[in-house]
N, C-alpha and C positions, 0 to 999 in steps of 0.2 A: 472306691471307684467314684468319679466325681460326677453328678447329675446335673443336666441342664435346668436352669431355674423356669419352672413351669412346666417341665415335661416329668412324664413318669418313666421315661426310657432313657437311658444313658447315651452318651453323644456318640461311643463306641457303636452302639447298636445300631443307631440311624444311619451313621456312615455305610455299615455292612448293609443295611435295607436298602438304601441308594444305590450302592453298587450290584446288588442282585437284580433291581429293577430298571439299570439303564439298559436301553435298546441296543441292539447289535448293531456294529459299523454299517451293514448293507442298509437296514432299516433308517437309518441316520441319513444316508445318501439318498435315497428315494425322497424322504421329506426336504431336503435341501433343494432337490431338483424340481420337486413339485411347486416349492416357494419360488424358486429364480426363474423358471421358464415362463410363467405368466408375466413376470415383471419385464421381459423383454418387450412384450407388446404394448407397455405402458408409458404413455407419452411422457416424456422427461427424464425417464430412465437412461443413463448414459451406458453404451457399451464400448468394450474396448477392442482393438485392432482396427483393421481398414474399413471402408465405408462411409456411412454418413454418421455413425456414432451414435445415434439415438432416435428416438421417435418410433413411429411404427414401423412395420415392415413394409418394404416396397411391394405395391401392387403391380405384378406383373400385366403388361398392356397384351392384347392378343394381337399378333401382327398379321396383317393382311396382305398377301401376295398381289403383285401388279398383275394386269392382265395384258396381254400381248397388245402392242403399239400405245400403251399408257405411258405417260411420264409425270413426272413429280419434281417441281411443281408444275401448274397446267398453263405453263406459258412458254414461249420460245427460248432456246437456250441462250440466245446472246441478247437477252432482257435482264434489266436490273434485278428481278426478284432470283433469276438463275445464275448461270455461270459468267454474263455479261459479254461484252464485244470482244472479238478476236483482236489480237493487239499485233498481228503481224507474224508471217513465218520465222521460225528461228532455225538457222543454219549453224554447222560446227565451226564455222567461221565469224558467227554473229557475236557480239559483246555480250548478248542475253544468253548464249549459250551456257554460261557459267552458274546461271541461276536454276538450272538443271542438275538435278542430282540422281544417283545411281541408286536402286533399291536391291540389294540384296536378300531381302527377307528370305530364310529357309522355308518357311511357309507358304511361299506365293510360289506357283508354277509359271516361268515367262516361256511362252511360245518360242519367240525369237527364231521365226522363219528365216530373217535376213542373215543372222549369223553375227551382227553387228553390235549387238548388246543394245539397240534403239529402244526396245520395248521396256527396257528397265530404267531409263531416263525419263524425268517427271520432275515437276516443281516439287518444292517442299511440300506445300497445301496437300496436293495430289497423294504424295508418299505417305503422309500421315494419315490421311483418310482411308486410302488402300492397305495398309498394316492394320487398321482398325477393323474393316470388312473382313481381311484375313481371320482375324480371331473370332469374329462372328460366325463365319462359315465353318470353322473348327467346332465350335460350341453347337452349333445347330445341327451338324451331320458330321459325328466322330469318324474320324479316318478319312475324310474328304478336304481337300484344299482348295483354295481360290487359285484359278487360273486365268492369266492375262493373255489375250490372243493379239490385242494391239496396244501399243503405248505411243511413244513419241514417232512421228512418222518424219523421216528425213527424205522419202521417195516418191512423194508427191500422189499417193494411193488414195486420197481422200478429196472431198470437196475443197472449194478454194479456200471457204472461210472456217474450215474445221480446226477445233481446238486441239486435235492430235499434233499438229505442227508446232505447238507451243508447251507440248508436255502437261498439258491441262486436262487431257481426255484418255480414258482407258477403255477397252472392250473386256469384258470378264465373263469366264463360265467357272463352273465347278470343275474339279479334276476328273470327276468320272464323267463329266459331260453329259448326264441324266438333265434332259430337257424339263422334265416335271419339276425341278427344284428351281428354275429359273425366275420364276415370279416370286418366290420367296427370296432369292437371291438378290432382285432388285430391291425389295423391302428392304432388306438388310443394308443395302447400299444407301440407303436414304438415311437410316438410322446411324450408319458409320458416319455422315457428315457431309458426304456429297453434295454439291450444290444443284445438280441437275441429273437426275437418273431417269434413262429412258429404256423400256423394254423393245428395244429396236429391232431384234431379228430372233427368229426362233432359235438361232446358234448363237447368241450373246446378249449381254446387257451392256449398254452404253454409259458412262458415268463421266463428268466432268465436275472443274472446280473453277472458281472465281480466281482471277490473275493475282498475282503476289502483290501488284502496286494498288490493287483495289482493296487490299486488305486492312481492317482499320488501324492496327499498329504502326502500319507504313505511312498511310496517306492521311489520315486524319481529316480534317477540313481545309480545303484549299480552293483556290480561283485560279483557272488558265493564266498565262502572262498578258493575253492580249485583252482582258477584260478592263475597263475603263473605270477609273475613280476621277471624283473631282476634287482638285486642290484648293487651298485657300486664295489663290491668285485667280481663281473664276475659271480655270480650264481645265478640260479632262486631260488625262494622259494613260497610258498602260501600265498597268500594274508591274510589269517588267521593267519599268522605268522609275518606279517609286523607291525612295531613301528613307530610312530612319531618321525620324527628327521632323518630316514634313506634317503637315495638318490637312487631313482630308475628311470630306463630309460622312457623318455619322450622325447616329440617332441618340439622343440622351435620354435619360431617366423620365423627363417630364414629355416626351414625345416631341420635341422639337429636334429639327436638324441642326447641326452645330458643325465647326470644323476642330476635329479632335486629333492631336497628336499621335503619330505612329511609334511606338515604344519599342517593337520588336517585330520580326518575321517569326512566326510560330513553325513555318516551313517554307522553305526556299530551294527549290530545284528548277533552275532556268531550262536546263536540257533535257529534262525528263518528260514522257508522254505519259498521260494517265486517263483514266475514264472517269467522266463526269455527267452529272445530270443536268440537262438543260429543260429549264422551266421556260416555256413561251406563253405570253399573256394574249388576251384578246385585243389589246390596243398595240401589239407588235413590241411590246418591252421584253426582255429574255435575262434570265439569270442563269449562269454557268457555274455549278459547284461541286464539290465531291459529294457522294450520296450521305456521308457521316456528318455533313456540316448542318449547323441549326439555322433555320430561316422562320420569320414570322409568317404565318398562317391564319386566315379566318375562313371557316368552312360554315356549311348550314347546318350540320349536325354537331355543332360546339355553340355552347352560349356566349362566349367570348374568343376573341382571338387567343392564340399559343404560339409558342417558339417549339419547332419540332424539326427531325431530321429530314433533308431534303429528299431522301428516299421515300419518305411518307406523304409527301405532297401528291395530290391526286388530281386528275383533270376535275375541275368544277371548284376547287380551293382556289382562294384569293390570297395573292402576296402583296405586300405594301411597296408601290412603285411611285416615282416622281410624278407630279402633275407636267404634261408637257408644256404649259403656259408659263412654268418659273424656269429659271435659269441661275439664279444666286441663292445663297442661304437666307438673304432676308426676306425673299419671297419665297422660298421653297416650301411647297405643298404637295403633302403625300395623300395617296388614294388607295383602295384598294382595288386590285385590277385581276380578274378571272384568269385562271391558268387553262389552256385551251389544249396545250401538249406538254408532256413529259417524257423525255427520250435521253438514251445513253449517247454520249459522243466521246471520240477521243480527241484530245487536245494537248498542245504543246506548253510546257511551261508550269509549275506547280508554284502559287504564292499564296502565303496566308498572312496578310498583316494585322498586328493587334493594336488597335487604339485605346487610349485611355477609358473610352466610353464603354468598350466592347463590342462596338458595333460598327458597320461599314456600310457605305452606299456603293454598290457595284453595280456600272451599267445602268444607273438610276433604279436599282432596285435596290431595298433594305435587307440586309443579311447579318447575322451574327458573325463575331469574329471566332467562336468557339465550336466545338465539334466534339462526337465520341459521347459526351455525357449528356443526356436530355433534360438539361436544365441550365438555364440562362444564369440565373441566380448563382447556382452552387459554382458554375464555371468561373463566374466572375470574380466572386469571393475567394476562389483557389488560386486566382492570379492576383489578389491583393497585395500579398508579400513583395512579390515582383515588382508592382507597378509604385510601392513605397520607395523601394531601393533605387528605382529610376528618378524618382522625383528629388531624393536627397543626391543623389550623384549630379543631377542636372542643376540642382542649387548650388552646389558646390562649383560646378563649372562655370555658373553664370559669376560667382564672386571672383573665382579666379581670373577670369576675363575682365571684369571690372576693376580690380586692381592691378592686373600685371599687365594687361595688353597695352601697347604702344604701337596704336597704328601710323602714328607719324613717320617711325622710322621702319617701317615695314618693306622689305624687298618683294619683288613680285614672286619669288620662290616661297618666301614666307605667307603671301597671301594664299596662295595656291594651297600649301599644306594646311593652313589654318581657316579653309573657306568655310562657311556658316551657311546652314540652311534654317531658316526661321529661329536662330540665337544658338542652333545646337551644335557644337562642333563636328565636322565631317567625319573625323577619325571615329567617332561614336556610331558611325551609320554602315559602318562594315557588319556584315552579318554572314557567318560561315554558311556553307551549304547544308542542306538538310534540315531535319528537324531540331528545334529548339530545345537545348538540354532540360530547360523547366518545364516544357511541354512533355519530354519524355519520362520526365521524374513523377509529374501529376498522372500521367495514363497507366504508370506501373502500380501508382497507390491506388487509382479508381478502379483498375482491373483486378483488385485484390479486395478491397474492403465494399465496395459498392453492389448493392442488387443488379442483377443482370437487366431487370427491368429499366435500369437507369442508363443502360450501357448501350451502345450500337451493335 
């Protein structure tokens, strides 16, 4: 028999000894569970399956029911922090009717007392929130479903400015109609993402959402068509008449007003109506722009000026306006002017010009060209590849014009087809309607990789 060096016992004996001392499988399972379960609470230990994937277990918040006549947020329904302005009644013959979608969720009971299916029609945003609420109701009260008593109204049963006419509001109860649950139902509606929730009646909870046109992904940052910009010729013109290649007043990185070339429209929809924030200053200046648009602001609670979303500008803050004594860029002086009113308005036309500087002076007020991302620097760098390509393209066109253009033999028709604005061929000024493809590309990237604190 072979002996292991340094051991008085044979190898076969040691193997038999260890086999006899091996713990039963049940004990091994208990030991493994004891070691594995505490690891789930250890930061940095990743878990498989759905959910956050790692870190500490989420701490469940205690939900507080709303009380009768309470609404969240604590502002009027038709204001910016809530669901916004009504945009007009939608009928079955209206072009906007196609924006309403039916909701056939089997976990929701629709009263449909009219028998037309109108209560099932709503905007996509409202449908998503309602479906989320339906899941919360079943989780909160097993065996109970969400019940919709009022949805889209086509019969004129509500007040003139009601969002029911646009499919943006629903009145809900629980399927068992237990009124003691309605306070918690309102809280669950808030958690589901409704933009305004009101414990309106002892018999139902009223919930509403923002319009589809005011959503960030669709609107971004724009100005209405009637807003005025100042061109290099020294006169003002509405944004609706602005063309790519023109030079308009903007603020450069040194804080000076210059005429900067318009290289694109980030959004352009002349026929569309949209909700804007209108900032009115003490001197009578005003700036009208979408809530997610960036604007330079100075306030008493900040050590220095900053660029932030228009929706965050408060009464008492100051925005950068043109001094009324200056009319041309050589003598253009800027000063901070206090905001005395900030309100929502509905305006026609959507225009978002992009200049080389990334800023623009609109209605004699300085604003950014960018929106959605709460960083002027980050947004400006993100558009750098586009600006480089534009510069190269403009350079080639200038060379082509220098060597191949023959103005002496140009006919009237040729002149019209090759008309130029500030040295840029007019064919380049064509801009498709809607959001620019590069802006959509950047938005899709930003929404996936940037923290929510940087996004509107």
